[in-house]
mmJSON file of the N, C-alpha and C atoms, coordinates in Angstrom:
{"data_MODEL":{"atom_site":{
"group_PDB":["ATOM","ATOM","ATOM","ATOM","ATOM","ATOM","ATOM","ATOM","ATOM","ATOM","ATOM","ATOM","ATOM","ATOM","ATOM","ATOM","ATOM","ATOM","ATOM","ATOM","ATOM","ATOM","ATOM","ATOM","ATOM","ATOM","ATOM","ATOM","ATOM","ATOM","ATOM","ATOM","ATOM","ATOM","ATOM","ATOM","ATOM","ATOM","ATOM","ATOM","ATOM","ATOM","ATOM","ATOM","ATOM","ATOM","ATOM","ATOM","ATOM","ATOM","ATOM","ATOM","ATOM","ATOM","ATOM","ATOM","ATOM","ATOM","ATOM","ATOM","ATOM","ATOM","ATOM","ATOM","ATOM","ATOM","ATOM","ATOM","ATOM","ATOM","ATOM","ATOM","ATOM","ATOM","ATOM","ATOM","ATOM","ATOM","ATOM","ATOM","ATOM","ATOM","ATOM","ATOM","ATOM","ATOM","ATOM","ATOM","ATOM","ATOM","ATOM","ATOM","ATOM","ATOM","ATOM","ATOM","ATOM","ATOM","ATOM","ATOM","ATOM","ATOM","ATOM","ATOM","ATOM","ATOM","ATOM","ATOM","ATOM","ATOM","ATOM","ATOM","ATOM","ATOM","ATOM","ATOM","ATOM","ATOM","ATOM","ATOM","ATOM","ATOM","ATOM","ATOM","ATOM","ATOM","ATOM","ATOM","ATOM","ATOM","ATOM","ATOM","ATOM","ATOM","ATOM","ATOM","ATOM","ATOM","ATOM","ATOM","ATOM","ATOM","ATOM","ATOM","ATOM","ATOM","ATOM","ATOM","ATOM","ATOM","ATOM","ATOM","ATOM","ATOM","ATOM","ATOM","ATOM","ATOM","ATOM","ATOM","ATOM","ATOM","ATOM","ATOM","ATOM","ATOM","ATOM","ATOM","ATOM","ATOM","ATOM","ATOM","ATOM","ATOM","ATOM","ATOM","ATOM","ATOM","ATOM","ATOM","ATOM","ATOM","ATOM","ATOM","ATOM","ATOM","ATOM","ATOM","ATOM","ATOM","ATOM","ATOM","ATOM","ATOM","ATOM","ATOM","ATOM","ATOM","ATOM","ATOM","ATOM","ATOM","ATOM","ATOM","ATOM","ATOM","ATOM","ATOM","ATOM","ATOM","ATOM","ATOM","ATOM","ATOM","ATOM","ATOM","ATOM","ATOM","ATOM","ATOM","ATOM","ATOM","ATOM","ATOM","ATOM","ATOM","ATOM","ATOM","ATOM","ATOM","ATOM","ATOM","ATOM","ATOM","ATOM","ATOM","ATOM"],
"id":[1,2,3,4,5,6,7,8,9,10,11,12,13,14,15,16,17,18,19,20,21,22,23,24,25,26,27,28,29,30,31,32,33,34,35,36,37,38,39,40,41,42,43,44,45,46,47,48,49,50,51,52,53,54,55,56,57,58,59,60,61,62,63,64,65,66,67,68,69,70,71,72,73,74,75,76,77,78,79,80,81,82,83,84,85,86,87,88,89,90,91,92,93,94,95,96,97,98,99,100,101,102,103,104,105,106,107,108,109,110,111,112,113,114,115,116,117,118,119,120,121,122,123,124,125,126,127,128,129,130,131,132,133,134,135,136,137,138,139,140,141,142,143,144,145,146,147,148,149,150,151,152,153,154,155,156,157,158,159,160,161,162,163,164,165,166,167,168,169,170,171,172,173,174,175,176,177,178,179,180,181,182,183,184,185,186,187,188,189,190,191,192,193,194,195,196,197,198,199,200,201,202,203,204,205,206,207,208,209,210,211,212,213,214,215,216,217,218,219,220,221,222,223,224,225,226,227,228,229,230,231,232,233,234,235,236,237],
"type_symbol":["N","C","C","N","C","C","N","C","C","N","C","C","N","C","C","N","C","C","N","C","C","N","C","C","N","C","C","N","C","C","N","C","C","N","C","C","N","C","C","N","C","C","N","C","C","N","C","C","N","C","C","N","C","C","N","C","C","N","C","C","N","C","C","N","C","C","N","C","C","N","C","C","N","C","C","N","C","C","N","C","C","N","C","C","N","C","C","N","C","C","N","C","C","N","C","C","N","C","C","N","C","C","N","C","C","N","C","C","N","C","C","N","C","C","N","C","C","N","C","C","N","C","C","N","C","C","N","C","C","N","C","C","N","C","C","N","C","C","N","C","C","N","C","C","N","C","C","N","C","C","N","C","C","N","C","C","N","C","C","N","C","C","N","C","C","N","C","C","N","C","C","N","C","C","N","C","C","N","C","C","N","C","C","N","C","C","N","C","C","N","C","C","N","C","C","N","C","C","N","C","C","N","C","C","N","C","C","N","C","C","N","C","C","N","C","C","N","C","C","N","C","C","N","C","C","N","C","C","N","C","C","N","C","C","N","C","C"],
"label_atom_id":["N","CA","C","N","CA","C","N","CA","C","N","CA","C","N","CA","C","N","CA","C","N","CA","C","N","CA","C","N","CA","C","N","CA","C","N","CA","C","N","CA","C","N","CA","C","N","CA","C","N","CA","C","N","CA","C","N","CA","C","N","CA","C","N","CA","C","N","CA","C","N","CA","C","N","CA","C","N","CA","C","N","CA","C","N","CA","C","N","CA","C","N","CA","C","N","CA","C","N","CA","C","N","CA","C","N","CA","C","N","CA","C","N","CA","C","N","CA","C","N","CA","C","N","CA","C","N","CA","C","N","CA","C","N","CA","C","N","CA","C","N","CA","C","N","CA","C","N","CA","C","N","CA","C","N","CA","C","N","CA","C","N","CA","C","N","CA","C","N","CA","C","N","CA","C","N","CA","C","N","CA","C","N","CA","C","N","CA","C","N","CA","C","N","CA","C","N","CA","C","N","CA","C","N","CA","C","N","CA","C","N","CA","C","N","CA","C","N","CA","C","N","CA","C","N","CA","C","N","CA","C","N","CA","C","N","CA","C","N","CA","C","N","CA","C","N","CA","C","N","CA","C","N","CA","C","N","CA","C","N","CA","C","N","CA","C","N","CA","C","N","CA","C","N","CA","C"],
"label_alt_id":[null,null,null,null,null,null,null,null,null,null,null,null,null,null,null,null,null,null,null,null,null,null,null,null,null,null,null,null,null,null,null,null,null,null,null,null,null,null,null,null,null,null,null,null,null,null,null,null,null,null,null,null,null,null,null,null,null,null,null,null,null,null,null,null,null,null,null,null,null,null,null,null,null,null,null,null,null,null,null,null,null,null,null,null,null,null,null,null,null,null,null,null,null,null,null,null,null,null,null,null,null,null,null,null,null,null,null,null,null,null,null,null,null,null,null,null,null,null,null,null,null,null,null,null,null,null,null,null,null,null,null,null,null,null,null,null,null,null,null,null,null,null,null,null,null,null,null,null,null,null,null,null,null,null,null,null,null,null,null,null,null,null,null,null,null,null,null,null,null,null,null,null,null,null,null,null,null,null,null,null,null,null,null,null,null,null,null,null,null,null,null,null,null,null,null,null,null,null,null,null,null,null,null,null,null,null,null,null,null,null,null,null,null,null,null,null,null,null,null,null,null,null,null,null,null,null,null,null,null,null,null,null,null,null,null,null,null],
"label_comp_id":["MET","MET","MET","ALA","ALA","ALA","ARG","ARG","ARG","GLY","GLY","GLY","ASP","ASP","ASP","GLY","GLY","GLY","PHE","PHE","PHE","SER","SER","SER","ILE","ILE","ILE","ILE","ILE","ILE","LYS","LYS","LYS","ARG","ARG","ARG","THR","THR","THR","ARG","ARG","ARG","GLY","GLY","GLY","GLY","GLY","GLY","ARG","ARG","ARG","GLU","GLU","GLU","LEU","LEU","LEU","ALA","ALA","ALA","HIS","HIS","HIS","TRP","TRP","TRP","GLU","GLU","GLU","VAL","VAL","VAL","ARG","ARG","ARG","VAL","VAL","VAL","GLN","GLN","GLN","VAL","VAL","VAL","PRO","PRO","PRO","ARG","ARG","ARG","GLU","GLU","GLU","TRP","TRP","TRP","ARG","ARG","ARG","THR","THR","THR","ALA","ALA","ALA","VAL","VAL","VAL","GLY","GLY","GLY","LYS","LYS","LYS","LYS","LYS","LYS","GLU","GLU","GLU","VAL","VAL","VAL","ILE","ILE","ILE","ARG","ARG","ARG","SER","SER","SER","THR","THR","THR","GLY","GLY","GLY","THR","THR","THR","GLY","GLY","GLY","ASP","ASP","ASP","ARG","ARG","ARG","ARG","ARG","ARG","GLU","GLU","GLU","ALA","ALA","ALA","GLY","GLY","GLY","ARG","ARG","ARG","LEU","LEU","LEU","ALA","ALA","ALA","PRO","PRO","PRO","GLU","GLU","GLU","ILE","ILE","ILE","VAL","VAL","VAL","THR","THR","THR","LYS","LYS","LYS","LEU","LEU","LEU","TYR","TYR","TYR","THR","THR","THR","ARG","ARG","ARG","TRP","TRP","TRP","ARG","ARG","ARG","GLN","GLN","GLN","ALA","ALA","ALA","GLY","GLY","GLY","ASN","ASN","ASN","PRO","PRO","PRO","ALA","ALA","ALA","ASP","ASP","ASP","LEU","LEU","LEU","LEU","LEU","LEU","PRO","PRO","PRO"],
"label_asym_id":["A","A","A","A","A","A","A","A","A","A","A","A","A","A","A","A","A","A","A","A","A","A","A","A","A","A","A","A","A","A","A","A","A","A","A","A","A","A","A","A","A","A","A","A","A","A","A","A","A","A","A","A","A","A","A","A","A","A","A","A","A","A","A","A","A","A","A","A","A","A","A","A","A","A","A","A","A","A","A","A","A","A","A","A","A","A","A","A","A","A","A","A","A","A","A","A","A","A","A","A","A","A","A","A","A","A","A","A","A","A","A","A","A","A","A","A","A","A","A","A","A","A","A","A","A","A","A","A","A","A","A","A","A","A","A","A","A","A","A","A","A","A","A","A","A","A","A","A","A","A","A","A","A","A","A","A","A","A","A","A","A","A","A","A","A","A","A","A","A","A","A","A","A","A","A","A","A","A","A","A","A","A","A","A","A","A","A","A","A","A","A","A","A","A","A","A","A","A","A","A","A","A","A","A","A","A","A","A","A","A","A","A","A","A","A","A","A","A","A","A","A","A","A","A","A","A","A","A","A","A","A","A","A","A","A","A","A"],
"label_entity_id":["1","1","1","1","1","1","1","1","1","1","1","1","1","1","1","1","1","1","1","1","1","1","1","1","1","1","1","1","1","1","1","1","1","1","1","1","1","1","1","1","1","1","1","1","1","1","1","1","1","1","1","1","1","1","1","1","1","1","1","1","1","1","1","1","1","1","1","1","1","1","1","1","1","1","1","1","1","1","1","1","1","1","1","1","1","1","1","1","1","1","1","1","1","1","1","1","1","1","1","1","1","1","1","1","1","1","1","1","1","1","1","1","1","1","1","1","1","1","1","1","1","1","1","1","1","1","1","1","1","1","1","1","1","1","1","1","1","1","1","1","1","1","1","1","1","1","1","1","1","1","1","1","1","1","1","1","1","1","1","1","1","1","1","1","1","1","1","1","1","1","1","1","1","1","1","1","1","1","1","1","1","1","1","1","1","1","1","1","1","1","1","1","1","1","1","1","1","1","1","1","1","1","1","1","1","1","1","1","1","1","1","1","1","1","1","1","1","1","1","1","1","1","1","1","1","1","1","1","1","1","1","1","1","1","1","1","1"],
"label_seq_id":[1,1,1,2,2,2,3,3,3,4,4,4,5,5,5,6,6,6,7,7,7,8,8,8,9,9,9,10,10,10,11,11,11,12,12,12,13,13,13,14,14,14,15,15,15,16,16,16,17,17,17,18,18,18,19,19,19,20,20,20,21,21,21,22,22,22,23,23,23,24,24,24,25,25,25,26,26,26,27,27,27,28,28,28,29,29,29,30,30,30,31,31,31,32,32,32,33,33,33,34,34,34,35,35,35,36,36,36,37,37,37,38,38,38,39,39,39,40,40,40,41,41,41,42,42,42,43,43,43,44,44,44,45,45,45,46,46,46,47,47,47,48,48,48,49,49,49,50,50,50,51,51,51,52,52,52,53,53,53,54,54,54,55,55,55,56,56,56,57,57,57,58,58,58,59,59,59,60,60,60,61,61,61,62,62,62,63,63,63,64,64,64,65,65,65,66,66,66,67,67,67,68,68,68,69,69,69,70,70,70,71,71,71,72,72,72,73,73,73,74,74,74,75,75,75,76,76,76,77,77,77,78,78,78,79,79,79],
"pdbx_PDB_ins_code":[null,null,null,null,null,null,null,null,null,null,null,null,null,null,null,null,null,null,null,null,null,null,null,null,null,null,null,null,null,null,null,null,null,null,null,null,null,null,null,null,null,null,null,null,null,null,null,null,null,null,null,null,null,null,null,null,null,null,null,null,null,null,null,null,null,null,null,null,null,null,null,null,null,null,null,null,null,null,null,null,null,null,null,null,null,null,null,null,null,null,null,null,null,null,null,null,null,null,null,null,null,null,null,null,null,null,null,null,null,null,null,null,null,null,null,null,null,null,null,null,null,null,null,null,null,null,null,null,null,null,null,null,null,null,null,null,null,null,null,null,null,null,null,null,null,null,null,null,null,null,null,null,null,null,null,null,null,null,null,null,null,null,null,null,null,null,null,null,null,null,null,null,null,null,null,null,null,null,null,null,null,null,null,null,null,null,null,null,null,null,null,null,null,null,null,null,null,null,null,null,null,null,null,null,null,null,null,null,null,null,null,null,null,null,null,null,null,null,null,null,null,null,null,null,null,null,null,null,null,null,null,null,null,null,null,null,null],
"Cartn_x":[1.351,2.669,3.343,4.562,5.821,6.9,7.65,8.739,9.862,10.588,10.93,10.007,8.248,7.644,7.292,8.962,8.913,9.093,8.464,8.774,8.976,9.563,10.205,9.506,9.296,9.326,10.189,10.767,11.38,11.098,12.097,12.215,13.074,12.823,13.911,14.462,15.03,15.457,15.335,14.944,15.303,16.166,16.661,18.045,18.205,19.123,19.404,18.477,17.074,16.025,15.333,14.946,13.796,12.625,11.872,10.716,9.799,8.409,7.658,7.042,6.657,5.903,7.041,7.041,7.313,6.608,7.231,7.126,7.107,6.385,6.771,7.178,8.21,9.11,8.869,8.039,7.45,7.82,8.753,9.28,7.969,8.458,7.391,7.954,6.98,7.577,7.845,8.229,9.337,8.381,7.49,6.48,5.647,5.386,4.938,5.949,7.123,8.346,8.189,8.041,7.652,6.5,5.561,4.321,4.252,4.87,4.917,6.019,7.048,8.051,9.141,9.069,10.175,10.241,11.611,11.705,10.97,10.881,10.231,9.332,8.152,7.342,7.808,7.17,7.384,6.258,5.626,4.073,4.262,3.626,3.729,2.49,3.071,1.998,0.649,1.445,0.7,0.626,1.792,1.761,3.071,3.791,4.794,5.162,4.111,4.469,5.067,6.068,6.551,5.59,4.922,4.205,2.961,2.37,1.415,2.083,2.724,3.118,3.523,3.728,4.231,2.341,1.781,0.478,-0.183,0.099,-0.466,-0.005,1.45,2.368,1.443,0.875,0.819,-0.462,-1.767,-2.715,-2.422,-1.233,-0.686,-0.262,0.751,1.22,0.112,-0.705,-1.866,-2.94,-2.717,-3.581,-2.731,-1.866,-0.648,-0.656,-0.58,-0.598,-1.635,-3.102,-4.183,-4.476,-4.068,-4.358,-3.585,-2.307,-1.167,-2.171,-2.23,-3.347,-4.175,-5.023,-6.32,-6.363,-5.357,-4.905,-4.882,-5.962,-5.527,-4.746,-4.69,-4.079,-2.752,-1.481,-0.807,-0.485,-1.274,-1.771,-2.191,-3.16,-4.065,-2.995,-1.631,-1.185,-0.178,-0.388,0.347,-0.546,0.158,-0.229,-1.252],
"Cartn_y":[-1.348,-1.579,-1.158,-1.907,-1.891,-1.209,-0.956,-0.055,-0.876,-0.475,-0.881,-0.887,-0.405,-0.638,0.249,1.213,1.763,3.349,3.717,4.717,5.201,6.137,6.52,7.71,8.075,9.213,10.56,11.256,12.327,13.377,14.272,15.625,16.743,17.404,17.752,19.087,19.439,21.197,22.171,23.249,24.338,25.55,25.941,27.099,27.133,25.379,25.587,25.208,25.514,25.188,24.054,23.096,21.889,22.447,21.678,22.578,21.493,22.373,21.78,20.507,19.681,18.827,17.711,16.692,14.999,15.077,14.172,14.1,12.667,12.351,10.721,10.825,10.434,10.249,8.556,8.66,7.676,7.048,6.289,5.728,5.368,6.217,5.744,4.564,3.694,2.076,2.681,1.883,2.0,2.363,1.306,1.724,2.88,3.715,5.136,6.151,5.816,7.1,8.005,7.496,8.235,9.066,8.603,9.287,10.423,10.173,10.783,12.136,11.573,12.399,12.335,11.514,11.903,10.187,9.858,8.716,8.352,9.748,9.859,10.994,11.142,12.374,12.046,13.416,13.493,14.191,13.565,14.307,14.513,16.281,16.147,15.367,15.121,14.183,15.379,16.664,17.738,17.455,17.011,16.9,16.794,17.564,17.594,16.422,15.475,14.594,13.109,12.955,11.594,10.295,10.235,8.747,8.922,10.357,10.581,10.399,10.65,10.767,9.244,8.198,6.861,6.382,6.634,6.436,6.858,7.856,8.562,7.878,7.758,7.34,6.294,5.152,4.075,4.849,5.462,5.828,6.727,7.649,8.846,8.001,6.771,6.045,5.073,4.721,4.138,4.972,5.972,6.965,7.204,7.295,7.943,6.422,5.298,4.177,3.961,4.022,4.029,4.935,6.144,7.235,6.927,6.034,6.023,5.036,4.069,2.924,3.163,4.254,4.429,5.402,6.385,6.964,6.697,6.989,6.746,7.457,8.882,9.899,10.021,10.212,10.6,11.986,12.877,14.104,13.935,13.319,12.98,12.807,12.439,11.836,13.304,14.221,15.455,15.875,16.258,17.104,18.345],
"Cartn_z":[10.739,9.964,10.846,10.812,11.729,11.205,12.192,11.316,10.727,9.506,8.458,7.367,7.161,6.429,5.428,5.142,4.006,4.599,6.352,6.508,7.856,8.116,9.33,10.022,11.208,11.956,12.281,11.83,11.822,12.549,13.136,13.449,12.485,11.623,11.193,11.819,10.823,11.495,10.065,10.319,9.731,10.238,9.193,10.035,11.165,11.83,12.787,13.756,13.438,14.46,14.001,15.144,15.146,14.849,13.847,13.84,14.535,15.009,15.791,15.99,14.54,14.38,13.859,14.655,14.061,12.606,11.659,10.453,9.973,8.586,8.562,7.105,6.808,5.598,5.144,4.169,3.551,1.969,1.665,0.541,-0.207,-1.719,-2.595,-3.317,-3.491,-4.126,-5.596,-6.116,-7.181,-8.498,-8.36,-9.616,-9.633,-8.561,-8.448,-8.528,-8.742,-8.65,-9.672,-10.65,-12.224,-11.627,-11.25,-11.378,-10.0,-9.146,-7.756,-8.326,-8.851,-9.076,-8.007,-6.821,-5.762,-5.337,-4.655,-4.16,-2.385,-2.215,-0.958,-0.627,-0.071,0.841,2.149,2.255,3.842,4.174,5.493,5.665,7.174,7.418,9.277,9.744,10.674,11.935,12.25,12.616,13.17,14.668,15.078,16.826,17.069,17.97,18.561,20.105,19.975,20.802,20.304,20.567,19.68,19.869,20.697,21.157,20.469,20.261,19.431,17.534,17.478,15.979,15.715,16.792,16.403,16.078,16.782,16.373,15.226,15.243,13.467,12.464,12.492,11.384,10.22,11.167,10.057,9.391,10.136,9.392,8.044,8.363,6.863,6.224,6.244,5.492,4.168,5.072,4.763,3.705,4.163,3.327,2.22,1.989,1.032,0.061,0.562,-0.276,-1.307,-0.359,-0.677,-1.769,-1.577,-2.802,-3.931,-3.817,-5.014,-5.909,-4.907,-5.621,-6.196,-6.471,-6.554,-7.651,-7.529,-8.368,-10.352,-11.42,-12.369,-13.144,-12.892,-13.561,-12.386,-13.25,-12.235,-11.667,-12.119,-11.514,-10.791,-10.388,-9.156,-7.778,-7.794,-6.939,-5.91,-6.737,-6.372,-5.06,-4.045,-2.839,-2.963],
"occupancy":[1.0,1.0,1.0,1.0,1.0,1.0,1.0,1.0,1.0,1.0,1.0,1.0,1.0,1.0,1.0,1.0,1.0,1.0,1.0,1.0,1.0,1.0,1.0,1.0,1.0,1.0,1.0,1.0,1.0,1.0,1.0,1.0,1.0,1.0,1.0,1.0,1.0,1.0,1.0,1.0,1.0,1.0,1.0,1.0,1.0,1.0,1.0,1.0,1.0,1.0,1.0,1.0,1.0,1.0,1.0,1.0,1.0,1.0,1.0,1.0,1.0,1.0,1.0,1.0,1.0,1.0,1.0,1.0,1.0,1.0,1.0,1.0,1.0,1.0,1.0,1.0,1.0,1.0,1.0,1.0,1.0,1.0,1.0,1.0,1.0,1.0,1.0,1.0,1.0,1.0,1.0,1.0,1.0,1.0,1.0,1.0,1.0,1.0,1.0,1.0,1.0,1.0,1.0,1.0,1.0,1.0,1.0,1.0,1.0,1.0,1.0,1.0,1.0,1.0,1.0,1.0,1.0,1.0,1.0,1.0,1.0,1.0,1.0,1.0,1.0,1.0,1.0,1.0,1.0,1.0,1.0,1.0,1.0,1.0,1.0,1.0,1.0,1.0,1.0,1.0,1.0,1.0,1.0,1.0,1.0,1.0,1.0,1.0,1.0,1.0,1.0,1.0,1.0,1.0,1.0,1.0,1.0,1.0,1.0,1.0,1.0,1.0,1.0,1.0,1.0,1.0,1.0,1.0,1.0,1.0,1.0,1.0,1.0,1.0,1.0,1.0,1.0,1.0,1.0,1.0,1.0,1.0,1.0,1.0,1.0,1.0,1.0,1.0,1.0,1.0,1.0,1.0,1.0,1.0,1.0,1.0,1.0,1.0,1.0,1.0,1.0,1.0,1.0,1.0,1.0,1.0,1.0,1.0,1.0,1.0,1.0,1.0,1.0,1.0,1.0,1.0,1.0,1.0,1.0,1.0,1.0,1.0,1.0,1.0,1.0,1.0,1.0,1.0,1.0,1.0,1.0,1.0,1.0,1.0,1.0,1.0,1.0],
"B_iso_or_equiv":[0.0,0.0,0.0,0.0,0.0,0.0,0.0,0.0,0.0,0.0,0.0,0.0,0.0,0.0,0.0,0.0,0.0,0.0,0.0,0.0,0.0,0.0,0.0,0.0,0.0,0.0,0.0,0.0,0.0,0.0,0.0,0.0,0.0,0.0,0.0,0.0,0.0,0.0,0.0,0.0,0.0,0.0,0.0,0.0,0.0,0.0,0.0,0.0,0.0,0.0,0.0,0.0,0.0,0.0,0.0,0.0,0.0,0.0,0.0,0.0,0.0,0.0,0.0,0.0,0.0,0.0,0.0,0.0,0.0,0.0,0.0,0.0,0.0,0.0,0.0,0.0,0.0,0.0,0.0,0.0,0.0,0.0,0.0,0.0,0.0,0.0,0.0,0.0,0.0,0.0,0.0,0.0,0.0,0.0,0.0,0.0,0.0,0.0,0.0,0.0,0.0,0.0,0.0,0.0,0.0,0.0,0.0,0.0,0.0,0.0,0.0,0.0,0.0,0.0,0.0,0.0,0.0,0.0,0.0,0.0,0.0,0.0,0.0,0.0,0.0,0.0,0.0,0.0,0.0,0.0,0.0,0.0,0.0,0.0,0.0,0.0,0.0,0.0,0.0,0.0,0.0,0.0,0.0,0.0,0.0,0.0,0.0,0.0,0.0,0.0,0.0,0.0,0.0,0.0,0.0,0.0,0.0,0.0,0.0,0.0,0.0,0.0,0.0,0.0,0.0,0.0,0.0,0.0,0.0,0.0,0.0,0.0,0.0,0.0,0.0,0.0,0.0,0.0,0.0,0.0,0.0,0.0,0.0,0.0,0.0,0.0,0.0,0.0,0.0,0.0,0.0,0.0,0.0,0.0,0.0,0.0,0.0,0.0,0.0,0.0,0.0,0.0,0.0,0.0,0.0,0.0,0.0,0.0,0.0,0.0,0.0,0.0,0.0,0.0,0.0,0.0,0.0,0.0,0.0,0.0,0.0,0.0,0.0,0.0,0.0,0.0,0.0,0.0,0.0,0.0,0.0,0.0,0.0,0.0,0.0,0.0,0.0],
"pdbx_formal_charge":[null,null,null,null,null,null,null,null,null,null,null,null,null,null,null,null,null,null,null,null,null,null,null,null,null,null,null,null,null,null,null,null,null,null,null,null,null,null,null,null,null,null,null,null,null,null,null,null,null,null,null,null,null,null,null,null,null,null,null,null,null,null,null,null,null,null,null,null,null,null,null,null,null,null,null,null,null,null,null,null,null,null,null,null,null,null,null,null,null,null,null,null,null,null,null,null,null,null,null,null,null,null,null,null,null,null,null,null,null,null,null,null,null,null,null,null,null,null,null,null,null,null,null,null,null,null,null,null,null,null,null,null,null,null,null,null,null,null,null,null,null,null,null,null,null,null,null,null,null,null,null,null,null,null,null,null,null,null,null,null,null,null,null,null,null,null,null,null,null,null,null,null,null,null,null,null,null,null,null,null,null,null,null,null,null,null,null,null,null,null,null,null,null,null,null,null,null,null,null,null,null,null,null,null,null,null,null,null,null,null,null,null,null,null,null,null,null,null,null,null,null,null,null,null,null,null,null,null,null,null,null,null,null,null,null,null,null],
"auth_seq_id":[1,1,1,2,2,2,3,3,3,4,4,4,5,5,5,6,6,6,7,7,7,8,8,8,9,9,9,10,10,10,11,11,11,12,12,12,13,13,13,14,14,14,15,15,15,16,16,16,17,17,17,18,18,18,19,19,19,20,20,20,21,21,21,22,22,22,23,23,23,24,24,24,25,25,25,26,26,26,27,27,27,28,28,28,29,29,29,30,30,30,31,31,31,32,32,32,33,33,33,34,34,34,35,35,35,36,36,36,37,37,37,38,38,38,39,39,39,40,40,40,41,41,41,42,42,42,43,43,43,44,44,44,45,45,45,46,46,46,47,47,47,48,48,48,49,49,49,50,50,50,51,51,51,52,52,52,53,53,53,54,54,54,55,55,55,56,56,56,57,57,57,58,58,58,59,59,59,60,60,60,61,61,61,62,62,62,63,63,63,64,64,64,65,65,65,66,66,66,67,67,67,68,68,68,69,69,69,70,70,70,71,71,71,72,72,72,73,73,73,74,74,74,75,75,75,76,76,76,77,77,77,78,78,78,79,79,79],
"auth_comp_id":["MET","MET","MET","ALA","ALA","ALA","ARG","ARG","ARG","GLY","GLY","GLY","ASP","ASP","ASP","GLY","GLY","GLY","PHE","PHE","PHE","SER","SER","SER","ILE","ILE","ILE","ILE","ILE","ILE","LYS","LYS","LYS","ARG","ARG","ARG","THR","THR","THR","ARG","ARG","ARG","GLY","GLY","GLY","GLY","GLY","GLY","ARG","ARG","ARG","GLU","GLU","GLU","LEU","LEU","LEU","ALA","ALA","ALA","HIS","HIS","HIS","TRP","TRP","TRP","GLU","GLU","GLU","VAL","VAL","VAL","ARG","ARG","ARG","VAL","VAL","VAL","GLN","GLN","GLN","VAL","VAL","VAL","PRO","PRO","PRO","ARG","ARG","ARG","GLU","GLU","GLU","TRP","TRP","TRP","ARG","ARG","ARG","THR","THR","THR","ALA","ALA","ALA","VAL","VAL","VAL","GLY","GLY","GLY","LYS","LYS","LYS","LYS","LYS","LYS","GLU","GLU","GLU","VAL","VAL","VAL","ILE","ILE","ILE","ARG","ARG","ARG","SER","SER","SER","THR","THR","THR","GLY","GLY","GLY","THR","THR","THR","GLY","GLY","GLY","ASP","ASP","ASP","ARG","ARG","ARG","ARG","ARG","ARG","GLU","GLU","GLU","ALA","ALA","ALA","GLY","GLY","GLY","ARG","ARG","ARG","LEU","LEU","LEU","ALA","ALA","ALA","PRO","PRO","PRO","GLU","GLU","GLU","ILE","ILE","ILE","VAL","VAL","VAL","THR","THR","THR","LYS","LYS","LYS","LEU","LEU","LEU","TYR","TYR","TYR","THR","THR","THR","ARG","ARG","ARG","TRP","TRP","TRP","ARG","ARG","ARG","GLN","GLN","GLN","ALA","ALA","ALA","GLY","GLY","GLY","ASN","ASN","ASN","PRO","PRO","PRO","ALA","ALA","ALA","ASP","ASP","ASP","LEU","LEU","LEU","LEU","LEU","LEU","PRO","PRO","PRO"],
"auth_asym_id":["A","A","A","A","A","A","A","A","A","A","A","A","A","A","A","A","A","A","A","A","A","A","A","A","A","A","A","A","A","A","A","A","A","A","A","A","A","A","A","A","A","A","A","A","A","A","A","A","A","A","A","A","A","A","A","A","A","A","A","A","A","A","A","A","A","A","A","A","A","A","A","A","A","A","A","A","A","A","A","A","A","A","A","A","A","A","A","A","A","A","A","A","A","A","A","A","A","A","A","A","A","A","A","A","A","A","A","A","A","A","A","A","A","A","A","A","A","A","A","A","A","A","A","A","A","A","A","A","A","A","A","A","A","A","A","A","A","A","A","A","A","A","A","A","A","A","A","A","A","A","A","A","A","A","A","A","A","A","A","A","A","A","A","A","A","A","A","A","A","A","A","A","A","A","A","A","A","A","A","A","A","A","A","A","A","A","A","A","A","A","A","A","A","A","A","A","A","A","A","A","A","A","A","A","A","A","A","A","A","A","A","A","A","A","A","A","A","A","A","A","A","A","A","A","A","A","A","A","A","A","A","A","A","A","A","A","A"],
"auth_atom_id":["N","CA","C","N","CA","C","N","CA","C","N","CA","C","N","CA","C","N","CA","C","N","CA","C","N","CA","C","N","CA","C","N","CA","C","N","CA","C","N","CA","C","N","CA","C","N","CA","C","N","CA","C","N","CA","C","N","CA","C","N","CA","C","N","CA","C","N","CA","C","N","CA","C","N","CA","C","N","CA","C","N","CA","C","N","CA","C","N","CA","C","N","CA","C","N","CA","C","N","CA","C","N","CA","C","N","CA","C","N","CA","C","N","CA","C","N","CA","C","N","CA","C","N","CA","C","N","CA","C","N","CA","C","N","CA","C","N","CA","C","N","CA","C","N","CA","C","N","CA","C","N","CA","C","N","CA","C","N","CA","C","N","CA","C","N","CA","C","N","CA","C","N","CA","C","N","CA","C","N","CA","C","N","CA","C","N","CA","C","N","CA","C","N","CA","C","N","CA","C","N","CA","C","N","CA","C","N","CA","C","N","CA","C","N","CA","C","N","CA","C","N","CA","C","N","CA","C","N","CA","C","N","CA","C","N","CA","C","N","CA","C","N","CA","C","N","CA","C","N","CA","C","N","CA","C","N","CA","C","N","CA","C","N","CA","C","N","CA","C","N","CA","C","N","CA","C"],
"pdbx_PDB_model_num":[1,1,1,1,1,1,1,1,1,1,1,1,1,1,1,1,1,1,1,1,1,1,1,1,1,1,1,1,1,1,1,1,1,1,1,1,1,1,1,1,1,1,1,1,1,1,1,1,1,1,1,1,1,1,1,1,1,1,1,1,1,1,1,1,1,1,1,1,1,1,1,1,1,1,1,1,1,1,1,1,1,1,1,1,1,1,1,1,1,1,1,1,1,1,1,1,1,1,1,1,1,1,1,1,1,1,1,1,1,1,1,1,1,1,1,1,1,1,1,1,1,1,1,1,1,1,1,1,1,1,1,1,1,1,1,1,1,1,1,1,1,1,1,1,1,1,1,1,1,1,1,1,1,1,1,1,1,1,1,1,1,1,1,1,1,1,1,1,1,1,1,1,1,1,1,1,1,1,1,1,1,1,1,1,1,1,1,1,1,1,1,1,1,1,1,1,1,1,1,1,1,1,1,1,1,1,1,1,1,1,1,1,1,1,1,1,1,1,1,1,1,1,1,1,1,1,1,1,1,1,1,1,1,1,1,1,1]
}}}
């Protein structure tokens, strides 16, 4: 997966302070938005290293897309 494939790697803040881990912001495909209930989903990469986050992000996105495709029940899509 390359940049522009429906995800980005972000560093959010909470209370004016940066969170320790990088996160992946994934755009939910239009056909799954009703079932998922969101336009985007954010998942932690579990690392504070930007390069490692970049390496892990495609795997996280692939797992989410696979889960969405295989789910027969929209309730199965919830985290």
